[in-house]
C-alpha positions in Angstrom: -0.1 0.0 0.3 2.6 2.2 1.0 5.2 1.4 -2.4 1.5 2.2 -4.4 1.6 5.3 -2.5 4.8 6.1 -3.7 4.5 5.4 -6.9 1.2 7.8 -7.5 3.0 10.5 -6.2 5.9 10.1 -8.6 3.7 10.2 -11.4 2.0 13.1 -9.8 4.9 14.9 -10.0 6.0 13.9 -13.5 2.6 14.9 -14.7 2.5 18.2 -13.3 6.4 19.0 -14.5 5.4 17.4 -17.9 2.2 20.2 -17.9 4.6 23.0 -16.9 7.3 22.3 -19.6 4.4 22.0 -22.2 3.3 25.6 -21.0 6.7 26.5 -21.2 6.6 25.7 -24.7 3.2 26.7 -25.8 4.2 30.1 -24.5 8.2 30.1 -26.1 6.2 28.8 -29.6 3.6 32.2 -28.8 6.8 34.7 -28.7 8.2 33.0 -31.6 5.4 33.2 -33.4 4.4 36.8 -32.4 8.6 37.9 -33.3 9.0 41.1 -35.7 11.5 38.7 -37.3 12.2 35.3 -38.9 12.7 33.0 -36.3 13.9 29.3 -36.9 14.8 26.8 -34.0 17.2 23.5 -35.1 18.5 20.6 -33.0 22.0 19.2 -32.6 21.5 17.3 -35.7 20.4 20.9 -37.3 16.8 19.5 -38.3 14.2 22.3 -38.5 11.8 22.1 -35.3 10.0 25.3 -35.1 9.5 28.5 -37.8 7.3 31.4 -37.4 5.2 32.6 -40.1 7.7 36.2 -40.8 10.2 33.5 -41.8 7.8 31.6 -44.0 6.6 34.7 -45.9 10.7 35.7 -45.8 11.5 32.3 -47.6 8.4 32.0 -49.7 8.4 27.9 -47.6 5.4 26.7 -46.4 6.3 25.7 -42.2 5.3 21.8 -43.1 7.6 22.2 -46.2 10.5 23.0 -43.6 9.5 21.3 -40.4 12.0 18.3 -40.4 14.8 19.4 -43.0 18.3 20.1 -42.4 18.8 24.2 -42.0 20.9 23.8 -45.2 18.0 24.4 -46.9 17.3 27.8 -46.3 21.4 28.3 -47.4 22.9 29.0 -50.9 24.3 26.1 -52.1 28.2 27.1 -51.9 27.9 27.5 -48.3 26.0 23.9 -47.9 29.3 22.2 -47.3 31.2 23.9 -45.0 28.2 24.6 -42.6 27.5 21.0 -40.7 31.0 22.0 -39.3 30.4 25.5 -38.5 26.9 24.2 -36.5 28.9 21.2 -34.6 31.4 23.8 -33.4 28.7 26.2 -32.0 27.0 23.4 -30.6 30.3 22.3 -29.0 30.4 25.9 -27.4 27.2 27.5 -27.8 26.8 31.5 -27.0 24.8 34.1 -27.9 25.8 36.0 -30.6 25.8 37.1 -33.8 26.3 34.8 -36.7 29.0 35.2 -39.3 31.8 37.0 -37.2 31.7 40.0 -39.3 31.2 38.0 -42.5 28.5 38.9 -45.2 25.8 36.5 -44.9 23.2 35.5 -47.3 20.2 33.4 -47.2 18.2 31.5 -50.3 14.3 31.5 -50.9 12.4 28.6 -52.3 12.4 30.2 -55.6 16.5 30.4 -56.1 16.9 34.0 -54.6 19.4 34.7 -52.4 19.2 38.2 -50.3 21.3 39.3 -47.5 20.6 39.0 -43.7 21.5 39.6 -40.5 21.3 35.7 -37.8 21.8 36.0 -34.1 22.0 32.2 -32.5 20.9 31.8 -28.7 21.3 28.0 -27.5 18.3 26.4 -25.4 19.1 23.6 -23.1 16.2 21.4 -23.0 15.1 17.8 -21.3 14.9 16.6 -25.2 18.4 18.2 -25.4 20.5 21.1 -26.5 18.9 23.3 -29.6 19.5 26.9 -30.9 17.1 29.5 -31.4 17.8 32.1 -34.9 16.8 35.2 -35.8 16.8 36.1 -39.1 16.8 39.6 -40.6 16.6 40.7 -43.8 19.0 43.3 -44.4 18.0 44.1 -48.3 17.0 47.4 -47.8 20.1 48.4 -45.5 22.4 46.7 -48.0 20.1 48.9 -50.3 20.5 52.1 -48.6 24.6 51.6 -48.1 25.1 50.9 -51.4 23.2 54.2 -52.4 25.4 56.0 -49.7 28.8 54.7 -50.7 28.0 55.7 -54.1 26.6 59.5 -52.7 29.8 59.7 -51.0 31.7 58.8 -54.1 30.0 61.1 -56.0 30.4 63.9 -53.1 34.4 62.8 -53.2 34.5 63.3 -57.2 32.7 66.4 -56.9 35.0 67.8 -54.6 38.1 66.8 -56.5 36.8 68.7 -59.3 36.0 71.6 -57.7 39.1 71.5 -56.1 40.2 71.3 -59.7 38.2 74.1 -60.6 39.0 76.6 -57.8 42.7 75.8 -58.8 42.5 76.9 -62.4 39.8 79.6 -61.6 42.7 81.1 -58.9 45.4 80.4 -61.1 43.2 82.8 -63.9 42.5 85.0 -60.8 46.0 85.5 -59.9 46.8 86.5 -63.3 44.1 88.8 -64.1 45.4 90.4 -60.9 49.0 90.4 -62.2 47.5 92.3 -65.6 45.4 94.6 -63.1 48.4 95.4 -61.6 49.9 96.1 -64.5 47.2 98.6 -65.6 47.7 100.0 -62.6 50.9 100.8 -63.2 50.6 102.3 -66.5 47.7 104.6 -64.9 49.4 106.1 -61.9 52.7 106.7 -64.7 51.8 106.6 -68.5 48.7 108.0 -68.3 48.9 110.9 -65.9 52.3 112.4 -66.6 50.6 113.7 -70.2 47.7 114.6 -68.7 49.6 116.8 -66.3 51.5 117.8 -69.6 47.9 119.2 -71.0 46.8 120.9 -68.4 50.3 122.5 -67.8 50.6 123.6 -71.3 47.0 124.6 -71.5 47.4 126.3 -68.7 50.3 128.1 -69.5 48.8 129.1 -73.0 45.7 130.5 -71.4 48.2 132.8 -68.7 50.8 134.0 -71.2 48.3 134.4 -74.3 44.9 135.1 -72.7 44.9 138.7 -73.9 45.3 137.6 -77.2 42.7 134.7 -77.6 39.1 135.4 -78.6 36.6 134.6 -75.7 35.6 131.1 -77.5 39.4 130.2 -77.4 39.5 130.9 -73.8 36.6 128.8 -73.1 38.1 125.7 -75.2 41.2 125.9 -73.2 39.1 126.5 -69.9 37.4 123.3 -70.5 40.2 120.9 -71.8 41.8 121.9 -67.9 38.9 121.3 -66.6 38.6 117.5 -68.7 42.2 117.2 -67.9 41.5 117.9 -64.2 38.4 115.1 -64.2 40.4 112.4 -66.0 43.1 112.6 -63.3 40.8 112.6 -60.1 39.0 109.8 -62.1 42.1 107.9 -62.1 43.2 108.8 -59.3 40.1 107.3 -57.6 40.2 104.0 -59.5 43.4 103.3 -58.7 42.7 104.2 -54.6 39.5 101.6 -55.0 42.2 99.1 -56.8 44.7 99.9 -53.4 41.5 99.5 -50.8 40.4 96.0 -52.5 44.1 94.2 -52.2 46.3 96.0 -49.7 46.8 93.9 -46.7 44.6 95.1 -43.6 45.8 94.4 -40.1 43.9 95.4 -37.6 44.7 98.0 -34.4 43.5 100.2 -32.3 42.3 103.1 -33.6 41.7 106.2 -31.0 39.3 108.1 -33.2 38.6 111.3 -32.1 42.3 111.5 -32.5 42.4 110.9 -36.1 39.8 113.0 -37.0 40.7 116.0 -35.7 43.9 115.6 -37.2 42.1 115.1 -40.5 40.0 118.0 -40.1 43.6 120.3 -39.0 44.7 119.0 -42.2 41.8 120.0 -44.4 40.9 124.0 -44.6 37.0 123.0 -46.1 36.4 121.2 -43.5 37.4 124.1 -41.3 35.6 127.7 -40.4 34.3 129.7 -42.0 34.0 127.4 -44.8 32.5 124.6 -42.6 31.1 123.8 -39.0 32.1 120.3 -37.8 30.8 119.5 -34.3 32.8 116.5 -32.7 30.8 115.3 -29.3 33.5 114.0 -27.4 34.6 111.2 -26.6 34.4 109.1 -30.0 35.0 105.4 -28.9 38.4 104.4 -30.2 37.6 101.2 -32.7 39.7 98.0 -34.1 40.4 99.2 -38.0 43.5 99.9 -40.3 44.1 103.7 -39.5 45.0 104.6 -43.6 41.7 102.6 -44.7 39.8 104.6 -42.0 41.4 108.0 -43.3 40.2 107.6 -46.6 36.7 106.7 -45.0 36.6 109.6 -43.2 37.9 111.9 -45.6 35.6 110.5 -48.2 32.6 111.0 -46.1 33.6 114.5 -44.6 34.4 115.7 -48.4 30.7 114.3 -49.3 29.5 116.5 -46.8 30.5 119.7 -47.4 30.3 119.5 -51.4 26.4 118.1 -51.6 24.7 121.1 -49.6 22.4 123.7 -51.6 23.9 127.1 -53.2 24.7 129.5 -50.3 24.5 126.7 -47.0 27.6 126.9 -44.6 27.9 122.8 -44.2 27.4 121.6 -41.1 28.2 117.9 -40.0 27.8 116.9 -36.3 30.1 113.3 -35.6 29.4 111.1 -32.8 29.9 107.7 -31.6 27.8 105.0 -29.9 28.0 101.6 -28.6 26.4 98.3 -30.2 27.5 95.2 -28.7 30.9 94.3 -29.3 30.8 97.5 -32.4 30.9 100.6 -32.8 28.4 103.2 -34.2 30.6 105.8 -35.7 28.0 108.7 -37.4 28.6 111.9 -39.8 25.4 114.0 -39.8 24.8 117.1 -42.0 22.9 119.6 -43.4 23.0 118.5 -47.4 20.4 118.3 -49.9 19.8 114.4 -48.8 19.3 111.5 -51.2 16.1 110.1 -52.4 15.1 106.6 -50.8 15.5 104.6 -54.6 18.9 106.2 -55.2 20.4 104.6 -51.8 20.6 100.9 -53.0 23.1 102.0 -55.6 25.2 104.8 -53.7 28.1 102.6 -52.8 28.3 100.8 -55.8 31.3 102.4 -58.3 30.7 104.7 -60.8 27.3 105.4 -59.9 26.2 109.0 -59.2 22.9 110.5 -57.7 23.3 113.9 -58.7 23.6 116.1 -61.4 27.8 116.0 -62.3 27.3 120.1 -63.2 26.3 121.0 -60.6 28.2 118.4 -57.8 31.2 117.2 -59.5 32.6 114.0 -59.0 33.6 110.6 -60.1 31.3 107.9 -58.4 33.6 106.5 -56.6 34.3 107.7 -53.4 31.8 105.8 -51.5 32.7 102.6 -53.1 35.7 103.3 -51.3 34.1 103.8 -48.5 32.0 100.4 -48.3 35.0 98.3 -49.6 37.3 99.9 -46.7 34.7 99.7 -44.2 34.2 95.7 -44.9 37.8 95.1 -45.3 38.2 96.4 -41.7 34.9 94.1 -40.6 32.5 96.7 -40.7 29.4 97.7 -42.6 28.4 101.5 -43.9 24.7 102.5 -44.6 23.0 105.8 -44.8 19.6 107.3 -43.7 18.6 110.1 -45.8 15.3 112.2 -47.6 15.6 114.5 -49.9 16.0 117.9 -48.7 16.7 116.9 -45.4 20.1 116.0 -44.6 22.2 112.3 -44.5 23.2 110.5 -41.8 25.9 107.8 -42.7 26.6 104.9 -40.5 29.7 103.3 -39.9 30.5 100.0 -37.6 33.5 99.1 -36.6 34.9 96.4 -34.1 35.1 97.9 -30.6 38.8 98.4 -29.4 39.1 97.0 -25.7 40.2 99.9 -23.6 42.5 98.9 -20.5 
């Protein structure tokens, strides 16, 4: 009686254990079936014992065609000979890892087509023996993207090489052009200005020595020749100044702005009473700039301020500075004839004139020089103006650190 009881208890434990194992197996089958990747389980002999629906769709087989078949069914033929040895080695030292160790892996569909895959291996020990559960991922789209990305990178490298060659070619051409311009500049400053001064000088001598023997119309023609030679000489000087500003080496230093402005005013009678009235709102903040370029900027702006006024009006110019973060605003405010809004956009372009040349003579280069010089010092320039209400020119320059 006692023996029967023990036997019954053993059978009960065995049945309960069997039931738990079956429940675990059922849960595992559900998990495998629900997995987003293709899942396949094989035993130590390499026989397929479980697959999920995703693997069916991936390989084109019905699961009944795969269960009980060797795993080599899913491999390209060129890999099938070596795979049993690799499988045996894995079962001898099983560990969860990716299959292939950096090699490109390929699988084979039922229709014979191949596609790239990633395979993750997970060993599982069960009462029925050791199994391997493999997760299979189709990476066709990723490989296509990688190939496209490699193609794009190759195209970019080729484009960069082409661009570099183009830049080198254009740089060489630009250097050649600059050299030619330097030759032209030399010719302008020496070969052209010399004859102009000769024409102007001889015409003035004739006008002075023989003026009383010349008819009025002859005097007028000589005067026009002198003025034309003078205007052409001024144009040549302004073109040379623009070229110099564009090409000279600009090294920024601390410039005491107020001292520079006062020096310029002291050296130019047209900026002093009784010909003009200039008010400096001290102190003017020091700036970071190139002193020679800044001298040209200030001189040109003051030249315009005293020139572009209605006849009979005393030029009045107010000069002041104000901070703007890391910059300084330098203002030149005048009581001149003003500038129409539609003309302000082209005001700083080279050879652009806004006013009548007979009334206000000039070359149309002065403000182009101002803008070029200011930009090369890391600043900017703009104008605020209305016809008949004067103009306010604002030059922005880097602020100098004052110790």
